[in-house]
Legacy VTK file of the C-alpha trace (Angstrom):
# vtk DataFile Version 3.0
C-alpha trace
ASCII
DATASET POLYDATA
POINTS 74 float
-2.892 -29.956 12.804
-0.582 -29.375 9.869
0.857 -26.001 8.849
-1.766 -25.406 6.165
-4.597 -26.077 8.596
-3.041 -23.783 11.180
-2.686 -21.003 8.608
-6.338 -21.339 7.610
-7.445 -21.308 11.244
-5.361 -18.217 12.019
-6.498 -16.455 8.853
-10.158 -17.117 9.682
-9.654 -15.798 13.233
-7.933 -12.624 12.003
-10.626 -12.016 9.371
-13.438 -12.461 11.910
-11.678 -10.319 14.540
-11.011 -7.600 11.958
-14.656 -7.644 10.858
-15.723 -7.241 14.492
-13.392 -4.258 14.889
-14.624 -2.640 11.699
-18.227 -2.978 12.950
-17.067 -1.710 16.352
-18.665 -4.828 17.850
-16.688 -5.067 21.083
-18.658 -8.037 22.414
-18.043 -10.108 19.291
-14.359 -9.159 19.174
-13.905 -9.992 22.849
-15.708 -13.325 22.488
-12.901 -14.468 20.182
-10.484 -14.614 23.129
-10.183 -17.573 25.480
-10.941 -17.470 29.192
-7.256 -16.968 29.978
-5.836 -14.513 27.484
-3.571 -11.516 27.074
-3.443 -8.641 24.621
0.000 -7.169 24.079
-0.696 -3.717 22.720
2.269 -2.683 20.628
0.939 0.803 19.874
-2.060 -0.691 18.055
-4.711 1.096 20.063
-3.228 3.087 22.931
0.105 4.291 21.515
1.683 2.713 24.587
3.445 -0.572 25.098
1.036 -2.311 27.491
-0.282 -5.758 28.324
-3.944 -6.345 29.128
-4.643 -9.543 31.069
-7.956 -11.338 30.758
-11.009 -11.000 28.555
-12.577 -8.204 30.641
-9.437 -6.050 30.447
-9.320 -6.582 26.673
-13.016 -5.758 26.410
-12.477 -2.537 28.344
-9.577 -1.564 26.077
-11.556 -2.249 22.908
-14.605 -0.385 24.243
-12.527 2.696 25.061
-10.562 2.734 21.821
-13.369 1.761 19.429
-15.259 5.014 20.014
-12.381 7.300 19.054
-10.564 5.327 16.396
-11.083 3.037 13.436
-8.996 0.035 14.455
-8.936 -2.669 11.808
-6.733 -5.423 10.481
-3.900 -4.154 8.321
LINES 1 75
74 0 1 2 3 4 5 6 7 8 9 10 11 12 13 14 15 16 17 18 19 20 21 22 23 24 25 26 27 28 29 30 31 32 33 34 35 36 37 38 39 40 41 42 43 44 45 46 47 48 49 50 51 52 53 54 55 56 57 58 59 60 61 62 63 64 65 66 67 68 69 70 71 72 73
């Protein structure tokens, strides 16, 4: 894949993930991660520097933070 294709792919992923967050659709947001994945939270949702390993850990994080905040793509 060339650079332009990679940029389009990444942009589409970010747009879709952001839309899921704005709808507070945790299942859809979580489905965008692979089977083996990590989320490095750099104060985006917990105000702590933490790493969440695996889709279920990411799902749990998003479920907890989506009820009290309006996380979205900046």
